[in-house]
C-alpha positions in Angstrom: 0.0 0.0 0.0 1.4 3.5 -0.9 2.4 5.6 2.1 1.1 9.1 2.6 4.5 10.4 1.4 3.9 8.7 -1.9 0.3 9.8 -2.1 0.8 13.5 -1.3 1.1 14.8 -4.9 -1.7 12.6 -6.0 -3.8 14.2 -3.3 -3.0 17.6 -4.7 -4.0 16.7 -8.2 -7.2 14.8 -7.3 -8.2 16.8 -4.2 -9.1 13.6 -2.4 -9.1 14.5 1.3 -10.5 12.5 4.2 -13.4 14.2 5.9 -17.0 14.9 5.9 -18.5 16.7 2.8 -21.8 18.5 2.9 -23.1 16.0 0.3 -21.5 13.2 -1.5 -23.7 13.3 -4.7 -22.7 16.8 -5.8 -20.9 17.0 -9.2 -17.2 17.9 -9.5 -14.3 16.9 -11.7 -10.5 17.3 -12.0 -8.8 16.5 -15.3 -5.5 17.3 -16.9 -3.9 16.6 -20.3 -0.5 17.8 -21.4 -0.3 21.6 -20.7 -4.0 22.0 -19.8 -6.1 21.2 -16.8 -9.8 21.4 -15.7 -11.5 21.8 -12.4 -15.3 21.9 -12.2 -16.8 22.5 -8.8 -20.0 21.2 -7.2 -22.0 24.2 -8.6 -21.0 22.9 -12.1 -18.9 26.0 -12.7 -15.8 25.0 -14.7 -12.3 26.5 -14.9 -9.8 25.4 -17.5 -6.2 26.6 -17.3 -3.6 26.5 -20.0 0.1 27.1 -19.5 3.2 27.9 -21.5 5.1 24.9 -22.8 6.8 23.2 -19.9 10.5 24.2 -19.7 10.0 27.2 -21.8 10.3 30.8 -20.6 8.8 33.3 -20.0 6.0 31.8 -18.0 2.4 32.6 -18.9 -1.0 31.1 -18.2 -4.7 31.7 -19.1 -7.8 30.8 -17.2 -11.2 30.1 -18.9 -14.2 30.3 -16.5 -17.7 29.3 -17.4 -20.7 29.0 -15.1 -23.2 26.2 -15.7 -26.5 26.7 -17.5 -27.7 27.6 -21.0 -26.1 30.6 -22.9 -23.4 31.2 -20.4 -20.3 33.1 -21.7 -16.7 32.1 -21.2 -14.5 34.7 -19.5 -10.7 34.5 -20.0 -7.9 35.9 -17.9 -4.2 36.2 -18.7 -1.4 36.0 -16.1 2.3 36.5 -16.5 4.8 35.2 -13.9 7.2 37.5 -12.0 10.6 37.5 -13.6 13.5 39.8 -12.5 14.9 39.7 -16.1 11.6 40.6 -17.7 9.6 43.2 -15.8 5.8 42.8 -16.2 4.5 45.5 -18.5 1.4 47.6 -17.9 -0.1 46.1 -21.0 0.7 43.5 -23.7 -0.2 43.3 -27.4 -2.1 40.1 -28.2 -1.7 38.2 -31.5 -3.2 35.0 -32.9 -1.2 33.4 -35.7 0.7 36.8 -35.9 -2.6 38.7 -36.4 -3.1 41.6 -34.0 -6.0 41.1 -31.6 -5.7 44.3 -29.5 -4.1 44.8 -26.1 -4.6 43.4 -22.6 -4.0 45.6 -19.6 -2.4 43.9 -16.5 -3.0 44.6 -12.9 0.4 45.5 -11.4 -0.4 43.7 -8.1 -1.5 40.3 -9.6 0.1 40.5 -13.1 -3.3 39.4 -14.3 -5.6 41.0 -16.9 -9.0 40.1 -18.5 -9.4 39.5 -22.2 -12.2 41.4 -23.9 -15.2 39.5 -25.3 -13.8 39.9 -28.8 -10.4 38.6 -27.8 -12.0 35.6 -26.0 -14.1 34.8 -29.0 -11.0 34.8 -31.2 -8.9 32.8 -28.8 -11.2 29.9 -28.3 -11.2 28.5 -31.9 -7.5 29.3 -32.2 -6.8 26.9 -29.3 -8.5 24.0 -31.1 -6.7 24.8 -34.4 -3.3 24.8 -32.8 -2.6 28.4 -33.8 0.1 30.4 -32.1 -1.4 32.6 -29.3 1.0 35.2 -28.0 1.3 38.4 -26.0 4.2 40.8 -26.4 5.7 44.0 -24.9 9.2 45.5 -24.7 10.8 42.9 -26.8 9.5 39.9 -24.8 6.8 37.5 -26.0 4.7 35.2 -23.8 3.0 32.2 -25.4 0.4 29.6 -24.4 0.6 25.9 -25.4 -2.4 24.5 -27.2 -1.3 20.9 -26.3 -4.1 19.4 -24.3 -6.6 22.2 -24.9 -8.9 20.2 -27.1 -9.2 17.3 -24.6 -9.7 19.6 -21.7 -12.4 21.8 -23.3 -14.2 18.7 -24.6 -14.3 17.4 -21.1 -15.6 20.8 -19.9 -18.4 20.7 -22.4 -19.3 17.1 -21.4 -19.4 17.9 -17.7 -21.7 20.9 -18.3 -23.9 19.0 -20.7 -23.1 21.1 -23.7 -22.1 18.5 -26.2 -23.8 18.9 -29.6 -25.3 22.3 -28.6 -24.6 25.6 -30.3 -22.8 26.8 -27.2 -20.3 23.9 -27.0 -16.7 24.9 -27.3 -15.5 21.8 -29.1 -18.3 19.6 -30.4 -21.0 22.0 -31.6 -24.4 20.8 -32.8 -28.1 21.6 -33.0 -29.4 20.3 -29.6 -31.3 23.1 -27.9 -29.5 25.2 -25.3 -32.3 24.4 -22.9 -30.9 20.8 -22.6 -27.7 22.2 -21.0 -27.3 21.1 -17.3 -28.4 23.9 -14.9 -26.2 25.3 -12.2 -26.4 23.7 -8.7 -26.7 25.8 -5.6 -23.7 25.4 -3.2 -24.5 23.7 0.1 -25.0 26.1 3.0 -23.1 25.4 6.2 -23.7 27.3 9.4 -20.6 27.6 11.5 -21.1 27.2 15.2 -19.0 28.5 18.1 -16.1 26.3 19.3 -14.3 26.7 22.6 -11.6 29.3 22.7 -9.9 27.5 25.5 -6.4 26.5 24.2 -5.3 24.8 27.5 -4.5 21.1 26.9 -6.9 18.6 28.3 -5.1 16.2 30.6 -5.8 12.5 30.5 -4.7 9.8 32.8 -2.3 7.2 31.4 -5.1 4.7 31.1 -7.4 7.2 29.4 -4.7 8.2 26.9 -4.0 4.5 26.1 -7.6 3.9 25.5 -8.0 7.0 23.3 -5.0 6.1 21.2 -6.3 2.6 20.6 -9.6 4.0 19.5 -7.8 6.6 17.2 -5.8 3.8 15.6 -8.9 1.9 14.6 -10.0 4.9 12.4 -6.8 4.9 10.3 -6.3 1.3 9.4 -5.8 2.5 5.7 -2.3 3.7 6.6 -3.2 7.4 6.4 -1.7 8.2 9.8 1.5 6.1 10.0 3.0 8.1 12.8 0.1 7.3 15.1 -0.1 3.7 14.1 3.7 3.2 14.5 3.8 4.8 17.9 4.4 2.2 20.6 4.3 4.4 23.8 1.2 5.9 25.2 0.0 9.6 24.7 3.1 11.8 24.2 2.3 13.8 21.1 -1.5 13.8 21.4 -2.9 17.4 21.4 -6.3 17.5 23.1 -8.4 20.6 23.6 -12.0 21.3 24.5 -14.2 21.8 21.4 -17.5 22.1 23.3 -18.8 21.2 26.7 -19.0 17.5 25.9 -16.7 17.2 22.8 -12.9 17.1 22.4 -10.7 18.0 19.4 -7.8 15.6 19.3 -4.9 15.9 16.9 -1.7 14.0 16.2 1.0 14.2 13.6 0.3 11.6 10.9 3.0 11.9 8.3 6.0 14.0 7.1 7.5 14.4 3.7 10.3 16.6 2.2 8.3 19.8 2.3 4.9 18.8 3.7 3.4 17.4 6.9 -0.1 16.2 7.7 -1.8 16.2 11.1 -4.8 14.1 11.9 -7.9 15.6 13.6 -10.7 13.8 15.4 -13.8 14.8 17.2 -14.1 12.7 20.4 -16.4 12.4 23.4 -15.1 14.2 26.5 -15.7 11.0 28.5 -15.1 7.4 27.6 -16.0 5.7 25.4 -14.4 8.4 23.2 -15.7 7.1 19.9 -13.4 9.4 17.8 -14.6 10.5 14.4 -11.8 11.2 11.9 -12.0 14.5 10.0 -8.7 14.5 8.0 -5.1 13.3 8.1 -3.8 16.1 6.0 -4.4 19.1 8.2 -1.8 21.9 8.8 -3.7 24.3 11.1 -6.7 24.8 13.4 -8.2 28.1 14.4 -11.6 29.0 15.9 -13.6 26.1 14.6 -11.9 25.7 11.2 -9.4 23.0 10.3 -7.3 23.8 7.3 -4.8 22.1 5.0 -2.2 23.6 2.7 0.2 21.3 0.9 2.9 22.0 -1.6 3.1 20.2 -4.9 6.9 20.8 -4.9 9.4 22.6 -2.7 9.5 26.0 -4.4 5.8 26.4 -3.6 4.5 27.2 -7.1 1.5 24.8 -6.7 -0.6 24.2 -3.7 -3.5 22.1 -2.6 -5.9 23.6 0.0 -8.9 22.4 2.0 -11.0 23.5 5.0 -13.4 21.8 7.4 -15.8 24.0 9.5 -17.4 23.1 12.8 -21.2 23.1 12.5 -22.0 22.1 16.1 -22.1 18.4 15.4 -19.1 17.7 13.1 -16.5 19.3 10.9 -18.0 19.7 7.5 -15.7 20.1 4.5 -16.3 23.5 3.2 -13.6 23.9 0.5 -11.3 21.9 -1.7 -9.0 23.4 -4.3 -5.6 23.5 -6.0 -3.7 26.4 -7.5 -3.0 24.6 -10.7 0.0 23.1 -12.3 3.6 23.6 -11.0 4.7 26.1 -13.6 6.8 28.8 -11.9 4.1 31.0 -10.4 4.9 31.7 -6.7 2.0 30.5 -4.6 0.3 29.0 -7.6 -1.3 30.7 -10.5 -5.1 30.2 -10.0 -7.8 29.1 -7.6 -9.3 25.9 -9.0 -11.9 24.7 -6.6 -13.8 21.4 -6.8 -15.8 22.1 -3.6 -17.4 25.4 -2.7 -20.0 26.1 0.0 -21.9 29.1 1.3 -21.2 29.9 5.0 -24.2 31.3 6.8 -23.3 33.8 9.5 
């Protein structure tokens, strides 16, 4: 069986975290092919990102976003990576197959700018025809690979139910737009107060031994090897009050070259503890929210993130996302969620 160290990058790509989700039947998908990737969340909104050819410079990426439902437009953003040798300009000239397609203004804080509707309409067919798409300024040219675009955009059409409709990006047809799948409302989660008492809860040696044995039974899949391998008693358990009758228990589960994962459980304050596992990939807890942030590689140009929020009964998973491929954008290029929720105050 693969260890958590071997699985960490797969977790980032597939967004498969342990824990409770608001519902298990909500639609979502992650898919990648060559220089393109797709993330569609549980509202059926899809985001497709394309990147410069791997190994080439300078680094550029575009993000196509399309909500679910009939007659929905595609919006496109361009982002250029910070580069000391090539300062990011205020605007770039766009060309397709060397034909001028206007300019794109860039936000100096995010190095990101929106394409106009006309530019987006020109770019979409160019991706499918493998035409050279480029943006230039001050003697520097940024390009986007078309390798994988066809497969990713076809998958996007399929997920949103657009195949053979006039609004399909790849496989257009005459099926009525009314047959396109509608948007799905995000689940609503109501956060509930959790204890602010950060003092550790003390257990007797016998209680700690019983609790650890119960915790181990929840991770027989090997997802918390440091807890399972531990032969002494409590030691590294972190236990705090969650509510009057519930405890929040955590323990380091695994460590890798540039990531760690902690396990979190909700347990009864008195035996039997009956711990319920939330996740084994957490990196932080604060005020009723467990969060995870994992790097895809050491330089931190791609991340996987997730959150679980206390609703008074359990920790409900309230987000799941990655920042896209590891292509030289510090902190990752985009927010590509597969799970979104609405938090009710």
